C-alpha positions in Angstrom: 39.9 52.8 0.2 36.4 51.6 -0.4 35.6 47.9 0.1 35.5 45.6 -2.9 32.1 44.6 -4.3 33.0 40.9 -3.9 35.1 38.8 -1.5 37.6 36.1 -2.2 34.9 33.7 -0.9 32.5 34.9 -3.6 35.2 34.3 -6.1 35.9 30.8 -4.8 32.3 29.8 -5.0 31.8 31.0 -8.5 35.2 29.7 -9.8 34.9 26.4 -8.0 38.3 26.8 -6.5 39.8 26.9 -3.0 42.5 29.5 -2.2 44.3 28.7 1.0 44.8 31.6 3.5 48.1 33.3 3.0 48.7 31.9 -0.5 50.0 34.2 -3.2 47.0 33.3 -5.4 44.5 34.3 -2.7 46.3 37.6 -2.3 46.3 38.2 -6.0 42.6 37.5 -6.3 41.9 39.9 -3.4 43.9 42.6 -5.2 42.1 42.0 -8.5 38.7 42.2 -6.8 39.8 45.6 -5.4 41.0 46.7 -8.8 37.8 45.5 -10.5 35.7 47.4 -7.9 37.7 50.6 -8.4 37.2 50.3 -12.2 33.5 49.7 -11.7 33.1 52.8 -9.5 34.3 54.9 -12.4 31.2 53.9 -14.4 28.6 54.3 -11.6 26.9 57.7 -11.7 27.2 59.8 -8.6 24.3 59.3 -6.2 23.3 55.9 -7.7 23.7 52.6 -5.9 23.5 49.5 -8.2 22.1 46.2 -7.0 24.7 44.5 -4.7 24.2 41.1 -6.3 25.0 42.7 -9.7 28.1 44.5 -8.5 29.3 41.2 -6.9 28.7 39.2 -10.1 30.5 41.8 -12.2 33.5 42.1 -9.9 33.9 38.3 -9.9 33.5 38.1 -13.7 36.2 40.8 -14.2 38.5 39.0 -11.8 38.0 35.6 -13.4 38.9 37.1 -16.8 42.1 38.6 -15.6 43.1 35.5 -13.7 42.4 33.2 -16.7 44.1 35.4 -19.2 46.0 38.2 -17.5 48.2 38.9 -20.5 45.2 39.7 -22.7 46.2 37.1 -25.4 43.8 36.2 -28.2 45.9 33.3 -29.4 49.0 31.4 -28.4 51.1 28.8 -30.0 53.6 26.4 -28.4 55.3 24.2 -30.9 52.6 22.6 -33.0 49.9 23.3 -30.4 47.8 26.4 -31.1 45.0 27.8 -28.9 42.5 30.6 -29.7 41.1 32.2 -26.5 37.5 33.2 -26.5 37.9 36.7 -25.1 40.4 39.4 -24.3 42.1 39.1 -21.0 43.1 41.8 -18.6 41.2 44.0 -16.3 38.3 45.6 -18.2 34.5 45.9 -18.2 32.4 44.8 -21.1 29.8 47.3 -22.6 27.1 45.1 -21.1 28.7 45.2 -17.6 29.0 49.0 -17.8 25.3 49.2 -18.8 24.4 47.1 -15.8 26.1 49.7 -13.5 23.8 52.4 -14.8 20.3 53.4 -13.6 17.5 51.6 -15.6 16.0 54.8 -16.8 15.3 58.4 -15.9 12.3 57.5 -13.8 14.5 55.5 -11.4 14.4 57.3 -8.1 18.2 56.9 -7.7 18.8 58.4 -11.2 18.9 62.0 -10.1 22.7 62.3 -10.3 24.6 65.0 -12.1 26.2 64.2 -15.4 28.8 65.8 -17.6 28.3 66.4 -21.3 31.3 66.6 -23.5 31.2 69.1 -26.3 32.6 68.0 -29.6 34.0 70.3 -32.3 33.8 68.5 -35.6 35.8 71.2 -37.3 35.0 73.1 -40.4 32.8 76.1 -41.0 29.1 75.9 -41.5 27.0 78.7 -43.0 24.3 80.2 -40.8 21.1 78.3 -41.7 19.3 81.7 -41.7 21.5 82.9 -44.6 20.7 79.8 -46.6 17.0 80.3 -46.1 17.2 84.0 -47.3 19.0 82.8 -50.5 16.1 80.5 -51.3 13.6 83.5 -51.1 
C-alpha cells in the first residue's frame, strides 16, 4: 500500500488539535488520510507527480471534511434546534481539488501520460451529411 500524502501530524497542525498516540481518534484520522490519498490517486494521471504541498493540503482537507461531517448531512434538527451544514460530508474530492491533481497544461513536461477516451453513443440515426449535400444540388 502506498504511503498517505499527509501524516496525522499534518492534520493536527491544520486542524489545531492534538491526537494522543494510541487513541481511537488518531487511528481514525490515519485511516481517513490513507483513504483520501487512495481516492486522490484515482484522479492523478499516470506518469504525473503533483506538487507534494498540494497533495498534502488536499488529503488533510478531505480528512477534515469526513471527520467534521462523516454522515454527509446537509441539515440536522434536535428538538427546536436546527443547524444547516455548509458542505456535504463524507469522503470525496471537490471539482477544484481534482483539477489541482491534474497537470497544468499539455506543455507541462510531466504531462506526457496516456489517457483514455470514452466513446458515447447518443442513439438515434443520422443521415450521411454527403447525402444531404447531394439533395441540395
